[in-house]
C-alpha positions as MATLAB code, in Angstrom:
seq = 'MLDIALLPGDYAVCRLAAGTTLPYALSSGLRDSDVVTVSWTSDGISVICPTDRAPAQAVVETVWRCLRVTAPVGMAAIGSLAALVDPLAEARVSVVTFSTFDTDYLLVPAVRLTEGTAALQRAGHRVTG';
ca = [
      -8.274  -19.963   25.533;
     -11.710  -18.571   24.728;
     -12.752  -15.811   22.345;
     -14.950  -13.249   24.059;
     -16.905  -10.396   22.502;
     -17.823   -7.251   24.408;
     -21.425   -6.454   23.534;
     -22.279   -2.814   22.867;
     -24.116   -0.737   25.421;
     -24.812   -1.007   29.113;
     -26.762   -3.771   30.837;
     -28.963   -3.877   33.913;
     -29.398   -6.636   36.483;
     -32.967   -6.248   37.736;
     -35.237   -7.717   40.388;
     -39.004   -7.763   40.145;
     -41.510   -8.973   42.705;
     -42.801  -12.510   42.250;
     -45.866  -12.546   40.015;
     -44.991   -9.335   38.182;
     -46.036   -9.275   34.545;
     -43.046   -8.761   32.298;
     -43.257   -5.809   29.925;
     -43.549   -6.662   26.240;
     -40.594   -4.318   25.542;
     -38.218   -6.893   27.035;
     -38.674   -9.207   24.066;
     -39.926   -7.018   21.238;
     -37.594   -5.548   18.644;
     -34.345   -6.945   19.986;
     -31.292   -5.613   18.175;
     -28.817   -8.149   16.764;
     -26.429   -7.775   19.688;
     -29.066   -7.592   22.466;
     -29.510  -10.375   24.954;
     -32.238  -10.665   27.590;
     -32.524  -13.414   30.171;
     -35.259  -13.956   32.738;
     -35.242  -16.289   35.756;
     -38.282  -16.971   37.912;
     -38.233  -18.210   41.515;
     -40.800  -18.121   44.282;
     -38.852  -15.160   45.726;
     -38.992  -12.990   42.616;
     -38.027  -12.504   39.006;
     -34.501  -11.673   37.883;
     -33.960   -9.951   34.548;
     -30.716   -9.155   32.764;
     -31.205   -6.824   29.813;
     -29.887   -3.718   28.064;
     -30.455   -0.757   30.392;
     -32.892    0.859   27.971;
     -35.167   -2.199   28.348;
     -35.083   -2.389   32.164;
     -38.615   -2.570   33.586;
     -39.610    0.711   35.258;
     -40.817   -1.036   38.432;
     -37.610   -3.081   38.876;
     -34.918   -2.707   41.467;
     -31.832   -2.204   39.293;
     -28.228   -2.890   40.198;
     -25.272   -0.826   39.017;
     -24.524   -0.459   35.311;
     -22.911   -3.579   33.841;
     -21.154   -4.482   30.585;
     -21.877   -7.820   28.909;
     -19.279  -10.221   27.498;
     -20.256  -13.201   25.319;
     -18.180  -16.290   24.588;
     -18.183  -16.205   20.780;
     -17.824  -19.911   20.003;
     -20.587  -22.271   21.072;
     -19.803  -23.903   24.399;
     -20.880  -27.537   24.338;
     -22.971  -28.887   27.179;
     -20.195  -31.376   27.926;
     -17.524  -28.663   28.222;
     -15.899  -28.744   31.623;
     -14.344  -25.734   33.280;
     -14.989  -23.112   30.591;
     -17.006  -20.862   32.886;
     -14.489  -21.326   35.706;
     -11.714  -20.321   33.286;
     -13.485  -16.979   32.911;
     -14.723  -16.385   36.450;
     -11.494  -17.336   38.252;
      -9.321  -14.595   36.670;
     -12.032  -12.027   37.412;
     -12.225  -13.147   41.046;
      -8.438  -12.938   41.354;
      -8.608   -9.369   39.997;
     -11.423   -8.629   42.499;
     -13.882   -7.826   39.707;
     -17.500   -8.717   40.483;
     -19.171  -10.925   37.912;
     -22.685  -12.085   37.106;
     -22.957  -15.037   34.734;
     -25.660  -16.782   32.778;
     -25.713  -19.383   30.068;
     -27.875  -20.140   27.090;
     -28.088  -23.396   25.183;
     -25.247  -22.185   22.938;
     -22.847  -20.133   25.006;
     -21.941  -18.332   28.228;
     -22.274  -14.656   29.155;
     -20.532  -12.612   31.824;
     -21.424   -9.205   33.172;
     -18.863   -7.014   34.886;
     -19.497   -3.608   36.436;
     -19.000   -0.906   33.799;
     -16.628    0.925   36.138;
     -14.393   -2.194   36.284;
     -14.528   -3.135   32.587;
     -10.874   -2.254   31.932;
      -9.664   -4.340   34.879;
     -11.982   -7.202   33.934;
     -10.930   -7.427   30.305;
      -7.254   -7.110   31.306;
      -7.664  -10.013   33.750;
      -9.271  -12.161   31.048;
      -6.485  -11.313   28.603;
      -3.790  -12.139   31.180;
      -5.483  -15.532   31.558;
      -5.007  -16.102   27.814;
      -8.465  -15.214   26.522;
      -9.043  -12.945   23.518;
     -11.449  -10.067   24.097;
     -12.790   -8.112   21.130;
     -15.146   -5.173   20.860;
];
């Protein structure tokens, strides 16, 4: 069982063209609960951020809600992400995931948040927020 916190506000999953300069607003003045992640490939730049920080020139997916595993997930932990993604897949809730050094994050479409959190709770996880 994992403890999961629902972060406040809506999130955006964005795509920028390769070589785009990231706006300073992505990293400046982050609120305590904000999380921003950036991935670069030769095909483009992917950004996950609060919707109010989404770059103006980005292609933005639907509105998402962000869930954070509250306890640090060790690098040697096996199956913790699968334990979260599998119940969402069974409930037919889309999910985008990313990890930091300390923990895992999941994004579910805002319109499916109720179904997503219910699926996680049925799987034995505690969701707060």
